C-alpha positions as CSV (number, residue, x, y, z in Angstrom):
1,M,-2.7,87.5,-67.9
2,S,-1.2,90.4,-69.4
3,A,2.6,89.4,-68.4
4,F,2.2,86.0,-70.4
5,E,1.1,87.8,-73.5
6,A,4.4,89.8,-73.1
7,D,6.5,86.8,-72.3
8,V,5.0,84.9,-75.8
9,K,5.7,87.9,-77.8
10,S,9.2,88.7,-76.6
11,S,10.2,85.0,-76.1
12,E,13.7,84.3,-77.2
13,L,13.3,80.8,-77.9
14,K,12.6,79.2,-81.1
15,R,9.2,78.0,-82.1
16,V,9.9,75.0,-84.2
17,L,7.9,72.0,-82.5
18,G,4.9,70.5,-84.3
19,K,2.4,68.5,-82.6
20,W,3.9,65.0,-83.8
21,S,7.3,66.4,-82.3
22,L,5.7,67.5,-78.9
23,T,4.0,64.0,-79.5
24,A,7.4,62.6,-79.4
25,I,8.9,64.1,-76.9
26,G,5.7,63.0,-74.6
27,I,6.4,59.4,-75.5
28,G,10.0,60.0,-75.4
29,A,9.8,60.9,-71.7
30,I,6.8,58.2,-71.0
31,I,8.7,55.3,-72.7
32,G,12.0,54.6,-70.4
33,G,12.4,54.0,-66.7
34,G,8.8,52.8,-66.3
35,I,8.8,49.9,-68.8
36,F,12.7,49.2,-68.8
37,V,13.2,49.6,-65.0
38,L,10.3,50.2,-62.8
39,T,8.8,46.9,-63.8
40,G,10.8,44.6,-62.1
41,T,11.1,46.9,-58.7
42,G,7.0,47.3,-59.3
43,A,6.9,43.5,-59.5
44,Y,8.6,42.2,-56.4
45,Y,8.5,45.1,-54.1
46,H,4.8,46.2,-54.6
47,A,2.2,44.1,-56.6
48,G,3.6,41.1,-58.2
49,P,1.7,39.9,-61.7
50,A,-0.8,42.4,-60.7
51,L,1.4,45.1,-61.6
52,A,-0.4,45.8,-64.6
53,L,-3.5,47.0,-62.4
54,S,-0.5,49.1,-60.6
55,F,-0.5,50.8,-64.2
56,V,-4.2,50.9,-65.1
57,I,-4.8,52.8,-61.8
58,A,-1.5,55.3,-62.4
59,G,-3.1,56.1,-65.8
60,I,-6.3,56.5,-64.8
61,A,-5.2,59.0,-62.3
62,C,-2.9,60.5,-65.2
63,V,-6.1,60.9,-67.3
64,F,-7.7,63.0,-64.7
65,A,-4.6,65.8,-64.7
66,A,-3.8,65.1,-68.8
67,L,-7.3,66.8,-69.4
68,C,-6.6,69.5,-66.8
69,Y,-3.0,70.1,-68.1
70,S,-4.5,70.1,-71.4
71,E,-7.2,73.0,-70.7
72,F,-4.7,75.1,-69.1
73,A,-2.0,74.5,-72.1
74,S,-4.8,75.7,-74.4
75,I,-4.7,78.7,-72.4
76,L,-1.5,79.7,-71.7
77,P,1.1,78.6,-74.3
78,V,4.1,79.2,-72.7
79,E,6.8,77.5,-71.0
80,G,7.1,76.3,-67.2
81,S,4.6,74.2,-67.1
82,A,2.0,73.6,-63.7
83,Y,4.3,76.2,-61.9
84,A,3.3,79.1,-64.9
85,Y,-0.5,77.9,-64.5
86,A,-0.7,78.3,-61.4
87,Y,1.2,81.9,-61.5
88,G,-1.6,83.0,-63.8
89,T,-4.6,82.2,-61.8
90,V,-4.1,81.5,-58.0
91,G,-1.2,83.6,-57.2
92,E,2.5,83.8,-56.8
93,I,3.4,81.8,-53.3
94,F,0.7,78.9,-54.7
95,A,3.2,79.0,-58.1
96,W,6.5,78.8,-56.0
97,I,5.4,75.6,-54.0
98,I,4.1,74.2,-57.3
99,G,7.6,75.1,-59.2
100,W,9.3,73.8,-56.2
101,G,7.7,70.6,-55.8
102,L,8.4,70.4,-60.0
103,I,11.8,70.1,-59.2
104,L,11.6,66.9,-57.5
105,E,9.5,65.7,-60.6
106,Y,12.2,66.7,-62.9
107,A,15.6,67.2,-61.4
108,M,15.1,63.9,-59.3
109,G,13.4,62.2,-61.9
110,S,16.5,62.7,-64.6
111,M,18.6,61.3,-61.9
112,T,16.7,58.2,-61.3
113,V,16.6,57.9,-65.3
114,A,20.7,58.3,-65.2
115,V,20.6,55.6,-62.8
116,S,18.6,53.2,-64.8
117,W,20.7,54.4,-67.8
118,S,23.7,52.9,-66.0
119,G,22.2,49.7,-65.1
120,Y,21.5,49.2,-69.4
121,F,24.7,50.3,-69.7
122,N,26.4,48.0,-67.9
123,K,24.5,44.7,-69.3
124,L,25.4,45.8,-72.5
125,L,28.9,46.0,-71.8
126,K,28.9,42.5,-70.3
127,M,27.4,41.0,-73.3
128,F,30.0,42.3,-75.0
129,G,32.5,40.8,-72.6
130,L,33.3,44.1,-71.1
131,H,33.3,44.9,-67.5
132,L,33.8,48.0,-65.1
133,P,34.5,47.5,-61.7
134,D,31.9,48.0,-59.3
135,Y,33.2,51.2,-57.2
136,L,32.7,52.7,-60.5
137,T,29.2,51.4,-61.1
138,S,27.3,51.9,-57.8
139,D,26.0,54.2,-55.7
140,P,28.0,54.4,-51.8
141,A,25.0,53.1,-50.3
142,S,24.7,49.9,-52.7
143,Y,28.7,49.1,-52.6
144,T,29.5,46.4,-51.0
145,G,33.2,46.5,-51.0
146,E,35.4,49.0,-48.9
147,G,36.8,52.4,-50.0
148,F,35.2,55.2,-52.2
149,S,32.7,54.2,-55.1
150,M,30.7,56.1,-57.4
151,N,28.4,55.3,-60.5
152,L,30.5,56.8,-63.2
153,P,28.3,55.9,-66.1
154,A,25.4,57.7,-64.7
155,F,27.6,60.8,-64.1
156,L,29.1,60.6,-68.0
157,I,25.3,60.1,-69.6
158,V,24.1,63.4,-68.0
159,L,26.9,65.4,-69.1
160,F,26.9,64.1,-72.6
161,V,22.9,65.1,-72.7
162,I,23.5,68.1,-71.5
163,S,25.8,68.6,-74.2
164,I,23.2,68.0,-76.9
165,L,21.0,70.0,-75.1
166,I,22.6,73.1,-75.1
167,K,23.2,73.1,-79.4
168,G,19.5,73.5,-79.6
169,T,16.0,72.4,-79.3
170,K,15.4,71.2,-83.1
171,E,18.7,69.5,-82.9
172,A,17.7,67.5,-79.8
173,A,13.8,67.2,-80.8
174,K,15.6,65.5,-84.4
175,A,17.5,63.2,-81.7
176,N,14.3,62.3,-79.9
177,N,12.5,61.6,-82.6
178,L,14.5,58.9,-84.1
179,I,14.9,57.1,-80.7
180,V,11.3,57.6,-80.0
181,I,10.7,55.5,-83.3
182,M,13.4,53.3,-81.7
183,K,11.9,52.9,-78.6
184,V,8.8,52.0,-79.6
185,S,10.0,49.3,-82.0
186,A,11.6,47.6,-79.3
187,V,8.1,47.7,-77.1
188,L,5.9,46.4,-79.9
189,F,9.1,43.7,-80.0
190,V,9.1,42.8,-76.6
191,I,5.5,42.5,-76.2
192,I,4.6,40.3,-79.8
193,A,7.7,38.4,-79.3
194,G,7.4,37.9,-75.3
195,V,3.7,36.4,-75.7
196,F,5.3,32.9,-76.8
197,F,7.3,32.7,-74.0
198,I,4.4,33.4,-71.2
199,N,4.2,31.0,-68.8
200,A,0.8,31.4,-67.3
201,E,1.7,29.6,-63.9
202,N,3.8,32.8,-63.2
203,W,0.4,34.6,-63.1
204,N,-1.1,32.2,-60.3
205,P,-2.0,33.7,-58.0
206,F,-2.4,37.2,-59.8
207,I,-2.5,39.0,-56.9
208,P,-0.4,37.7,-54.3
209,E,-0.7,37.1,-50.1
210,V,0.5,40.0,-48.7
211,A,4.2,39.3,-47.3
212,K,7.3,40.4,-46.2
213,V,10.1,41.4,-48.9
214,M,13.6,43.2,-48.1
215,E,15.0,46.2,-49.5
216,G,18.6,46.3,-48.5
217,D,18.4,45.6,-44.8
218,K,15.2,46.6,-44.4
219,A,11.9,44.7,-44.5
220,K,8.9,45.9,-46.0
221,E,5.1,44.9,-46.7
222,A,4.4,43.7,-50.3
223,Y,1.4,42.4,-52.2
224,G,-2.5,42.3,-51.7
225,I,-4.6,45.4,-52.9
226,Q,-2.1,47.4,-50.7
227,G,0.4,46.7,-52.9
228,I,-1.3,47.5,-56.0
229,V,-2.1,50.9,-55.1
230,S,1.7,51.2,-53.5
231,G,2.8,49.8,-56.8
232,A,0.8,52.3,-58.7
233,A,2.3,55.1,-56.3
234,A,6.2,54.0,-56.8
235,I,5.8,53.6,-60.4
236,F,3.7,57.0,-61.2
237,F,6.6,59.0,-62.1
238,A,7.0,57.2,-65.6
239,Y,4.1,59.1,-66.6
240,V,5.7,62.2,-66.2
241,G,6.5,62.7,-69.8
242,F,3.2,64.0,-70.9
243,D,3.7,66.8,-67.8
244,A,7.2,67.3,-70.0
245,V,5.1,68.0,-73.2
246,S,3.4,71.5,-71.4
247,T,7.0,72.6,-70.6
248,Q,7.8,72.9,-74.2
249,A,4.9,75.0,-75.0
250,G,7.2,78.1,-75.5
251,E,9.0,76.5,-78.4
252,A,5.7,74.7,-80.0
253,I,4.5,76.2,-83.3
254,N,0.7,76.3,-82.3
255,P,0.8,75.5,-78.6
256,K,-2.9,76.1,-78.0
257,K,-4.1,73.4,-80.3
258,D,-0.5,71.0,-81.0
259,V,0.0,71.0,-76.8
260,P,-3.3,69.7,-75.6
261,F,-3.5,67.0,-78.9
262,A,0.2,65.9,-77.7
263,I,-0.3,65.3,-74.1
264,I,-3.4,63.4,-74.3
265,T,-1.7,61.0,-77.6
266,S,1.1,60.7,-75.7
267,L,-0.4,59.2,-72.6
268,L,-2.9,57.1,-74.2
269,V,-0.6,55.0,-76.5
270,C,2.0,54.6,-73.3
271,T,-0.4,53.6,-70.7
272,V,-1.8,51.1,-73.0
273,L,2.1,50.1,-73.8
274,Y,3.1,49.9,-70.4
275,I,0.0,47.6,-69.3
276,L,0.7,45.2,-72.1
277,V,4.2,44.9,-71.4
278,S,3.9,44.2,-67.4
279,L,2.0,41.5,-68.2
280,V,4.0,40.0,-70.8
281,L,7.4,40.9,-68.4
282,T,5.4,39.0,-65.0
283,G,4.2,36.1,-67.3
284,M,7.5,35.5,-68.5
285,M,9.6,35.8,-65.2
286,H,8.1,34.7,-61.6
287,Y,7.8,38.1,-60.0
288,T,9.8,36.5,-56.7
289,D,12.8,36.0,-58.9
290,F,13.1,39.7,-59.2
291,N,14.5,39.9,-55.8
292,P,18.0,41.4,-56.4
293,Q,19.7,38.9,-53.2
294,G,18.2,36.0,-55.2
295,K,19.8,33.8,-58.3
296,F,18.9,36.9,-60.4
297,P,20.4,39.5,-58.7
298,D,20.8,41.8,-61.6
299,A,17.2,41.2,-63.2
300,I,15.7,44.1,-61.1
301,K,18.1,46.3,-62.8
302,A,17.4,45.4,-66.3
303,P,14.2,42.9,-65.8
304,V,13.1,42.9,-69.6
305,A,16.5,42.3,-71.4
306,Y,17.0,39.2,-68.2
307,A,13.2,38.0,-68.7
308,F,14.5,36.8,-72.8
309,E,17.7,35.8,-71.4
310,I,16.0,33.5,-68.7
311,A,13.9,32.1,-71.1
312,G,16.7,31.3,-73.2
313,Q,16.4,33.8,-75.9
314,G,19.7,35.6,-75.2
315,W,19.5,37.2,-79.0
316,A,16.3,39.1,-77.8
317,G,18.6,40.4,-74.6
318,Y,20.6,41.8,-76.9
319,I,17.9,43.9,-79.1
320,I,16.2,45.1,-75.6
321,T,19.7,46.0,-73.7
322,I,20.7,48.2,-77.0
323,A,17.2,49.7,-77.4
324,A,16.8,50.1,-73.9
325,T,20.6,52.3,-73.5
326,V,19.8,53.9,-76.4
327,G,15.8,54.9,-75.3
328,L,16.6,56.0,-71.6
329,V,18.7,58.7,-73.3
330,S,15.9,60.6,-74.7
331,V,14.0,60.3,-71.7
332,L,16.9,62.5,-69.8
333,M,17.1,64.5,-72.2
334,V,13.3,65.7,-72.1
335,M,13.4,65.6,-68.2
336,I,16.4,67.8,-68.3
337,M,14.7,70.1,-71.2
338,G,11.4,70.2,-69.1
339,Q,13.3,71.2,-65.6
340,S,15.2,74.1,-67.5
341,R,12.1,75.3,-68.9
342,I,10.4,75.5,-65.9
343,F,13.4,77.4,-64.0
344,L,13.2,80.3,-67.3
345,G,9.8,80.9,-66.5
346,M,10.4,81.3,-62.4
347,S,13.9,83.5,-63.4
348,K,11.5,85.6,-65.6
349,D,9.2,86.0,-62.5
350,G,12.4,86.9,-60.4
351,L,11.7,84.0,-58.0
352,I,15.0,82.4,-58.7
353,P,18.3,84.4,-60.1
354,K,18.1,85.7,-63.4
355,M,21.0,83.0,-65.2
356,F,18.6,80.3,-65.1
357,S,16.4,82.6,-67.7
358,D,19.3,83.9,-69.9
359,V,19.4,82.6,-73.0
360,H,22.6,81.8,-75.3
361,P,22.1,84.4,-78.2
362,V,23.1,82.1,-81.1
363,R,21.8,78.8,-80.1
364,K,18.5,80.1,-78.4
365,T,18.6,77.8,-75.6
366,P,19.1,78.2,-71.5
367,A,23.0,76.9,-71.4
368,K,23.9,78.6,-68.2
369,S,20.5,77.0,-66.6
370,L,21.5,73.5,-68.6
371,M,25.1,73.3,-67.2
372,L,24.6,74.2,-63.7
373,L,21.6,71.7,-64.0
374,G,23.7,69.0,-65.2
375,I,26.4,69.2,-62.7
376,V,24.0,69.0,-60.0
377,I,22.1,66.5,-61.5
378,A,25.2,64.4,-62.7
379,T,26.6,64.3,-59.1
380,I,23.7,63.1,-57.0
381,A,22.7,61.0,-59.6
382,A,26.5,58.9,-59.2
383,F,26.3,59.0,-55.7
384,T,22.1,58.1,-54.5
385,P,20.2,55.1,-55.0
386,I,17.5,54.5,-57.2
387,S,14.5,53.5,-55.4
388,K,15.0,56.8,-53.0
389,L,15.1,58.8,-56.0
390,A,11.7,57.5,-58.2
391,D,9.8,57.9,-54.7
392,M,10.8,61.3,-54.4
393,T,10.3,61.9,-57.8
394,S,6.4,60.3,-57.7
395,F,6.0,62.3,-55.0
396,G,6.7,65.8,-57.1
397,T,4.8,64.6,-59.8
398,L,1.8,63.6,-57.8
399,F,1.7,66.7,-56.2
400,A,2.2,69.0,-59.3
401,F,-1.1,67.3,-60.7
402,T,-3.0,67.6,-57.6
403,M,-2.0,71.1,-57.5
404,V,-3.2,71.6,-61.5
405,C,-6.6,69.7,-61.0
406,V,-7.2,72.5,-58.5
407,A,-6.0,75.2,-60.2
408,V,-8.0,74.7,-63.4
409,W,-10.9,74.4,-61.4
410,I,-10.2,77.5,-59.6
411,L,-9.9,79.3,-63.2
412,R,-12.8,77.8,-64.7
413,K,-14.8,79.7,-61.6
414,K,-13.0,82.5,-61.9
415,E,-13.0,83.2,-65.9
416,P,-15.8,81.4,-67.0
417,N,-16.2,82.6,-70.6
418,L,-12.5,82.7,-71.2
419,P,-11.8,81.2,-74.9
420,R,-10.6,77.7,-74.3
421,N,-9.2,75.7,-77.3
422,F,-10.1,72.7,-75.0
423,K,-12.4,72.1,-72.0
424,V,-12.0,69.7,-69.5
425,P,-15.3,67.6,-69.6
426,A,-17.6,67.3,-66.4
427,L,-14.7,69.1,-64.7
428,P,-16.1,68.9,-60.8
429,I,-16.1,65.2,-61.7
430,I,-12.8,65.1,-63.3
431,A,-10.8,67.7,-60.8
432,T,-12.0,66.1,-58.0
433,L,-11.5,62.5,-58.4
434,G,-7.7,63.9,-60.0
435,I,-7.4,65.9,-56.4
436,V,-8.6,62.4,-54.6
437,I,-6.6,59.7,-56.6
438,N,-3.3,61.6,-56.6
439,V,-3.5,62.3,-52.7
440,Y,-4.3,58.9,-52.1
441,L,-1.3,58.1,-54.2
442,I,1.1,59.7,-52.3
443,W,-0.2,58.6,-48.8
444,N,0.7,55.4,-50.5
445,L,4.3,56.2,-50.8
446,S,7.4,54.8,-48.6
447,H,7.4,57.0,-45.4
448,E,11.1,58.2,-46.2
449,A,9.9,59.4,-49.4
450,K,6.9,61.9,-48.0
451,A,9.4,62.9,-45.1
452,L,11.9,63.9,-47.2
453,S,10.0,65.3,-50.2
454,T,7.7,67.1,-47.2
455,G,10.9,68.7,-46.0
456,W,11.9,69.8,-49.7
457,L,8.6,71.9,-49.6
458,L,9.1,73.5,-46.6
459,L,12.6,74.3,-47.6
460,G,11.0,76.0,-50.6
461,V,8.6,78.0,-48.7
462,I,11.6,79.1,-46.2
463,I,13.8,80.4,-49.5
464,Y,10.7,82.1,-50.8
465,F,10.3,84.2,-47.6
466,L,14.1,84.7,-47.5
467,Y,14.8,85.4,-51.1
468,S,11.8,85.0,-53.7
469,I,9.6,87.5,-52.5
470,R,12.1,90.0,-52.2
471,N,13.2,89.6,-56.2
472,S,9.9,88.9,-57.5
473,K,8.8,91.5,-60.3
474,L,5.2,91.3,-58.7
475,H,6.7,92.7,-55.1
476,K,9.1,95.1,-56.7
477,E,8.6,99.0,-56.9
478,G,7.5,100.2,-60.5
479,Y,5.6,97.0,-61.4
480,G,2.0,98.3,-60.3
481,E,0.9,98.6,-64.1
482,T,1.3,94.9,-64.6
483,L,-0.5,94.2,-61.5
484,K,-3.3,96.5,-62.6
485,A,-3.0,94.5,-66.3
486,E,-3.7,91.3,-64.2
487,Q,-6.8,92.1,-63.1
488,Q,-8.0,92.6,-66.7
489,P,-10.4,89.7,-68.3
490,L,-8.5,87.2,-69.6
491,Q,-10.7,87.2,-72.2
492,D,-9.6,90.7,-73.8
493,I,-5.8,89.3,-74.3
494,D,-5.1,87.9,-77.9
495,I,-1.8,86.2,-77.9
496,D,-1.9,85.6,-82.0
497,I,0.3,82.6,-82.1
498,D,-2.3,80.5,-82.9
499,N,-1.8,80.8,-87.0
500,K,1.4,80.1,-87.4
501,D,2.6,77.2,-89.3
């Protein structure tokens, strides 16, 4: 663990984030795709009005993982999230697999949000009488015309966000704080205003009977109890925000105390908001009206705005569409920022090329990493359907949460006397429940998502043995002293950053 102490003391990143900025980062990432986009897909393809129960299940699963994340964050105040926690407790290859899985969580999540933003941006343009041609707003799989097509708005918004992030973390955090205030205000508006347009008949039956629905040209089974569970798995990526808080520990002023606070606070606030919005939305608009092949084909892309529009409150649609369009920018910002910090940690350990840990001498941001990430994320987002991206993101998120629950338990057994500013209560029960629920939700993802994600993890193992293990600091000659230091008791290590204000 002395390697982590050295990382903290030698870090080139600026410690500029307080507990409320960290909390805003968490809320900024959580409130976005889950409320403004996935409520439509979750209601139609999975749970119907019982989508609120899907959010309850996903929220409970997140609580277990969040508690484990908080304990780790109070011990290891470094960037890298679950990857860094695993590296410091259960070994390099285990950490590599988690880090590789986190790419699914963050990179795929960024792509999903970029496509979601494009849907709201197009709706905003239409409200003002502007129309982009379909071939510039559709991925090839969704395009019904002939010839070339791409989602140009999704491509461009990623590049715009990258330009903000390269300028500096403090500047990005300020922009995020303003956007978060706007988003939370919009969500509260949806809940309060939407209550007056609820038709209770839309909740009857609250849990619809099992039925077949068409997703593209394929029929899939939805609704019933199984639909609630599959809905929880499908919308799970919406909770990635509290995990993103831990990736910013390297830039937190007092990470041991502020990161656990921000993780738990952002999760609790957003879970309550998710449940309330899903209830209001399915009360305002019948879940079958989110059918992309029905009479409101675009409702599934911007469900909240369409619900008010169909209720005859077009003015509210303007407010929500503007808030969602601007608000999703902060989600994308946090996702990409989190991914770059995970790469930073992996690169410092030699597992991926050094360029990913290069920090700009003036701006103090991993500019090279951000630029490369931007190109990759923008390109894939422009040519891939949102449903495939969302499910793979959920796999990566659930996988990382499972591994954190395992790792914190192992560390408690290995180092029971280690000073912890935050301890998970009843750890064996919490960790076990977290592992069981997360694995069960993974099992309920689509077969295609599980197959693609498993293939991705296998590719990661191959890359580890072909490249990473050869370049790893732990395996290079001359790193023996660090290996010895790794064996010292963790309680002997003092990372003196707790008293910084």
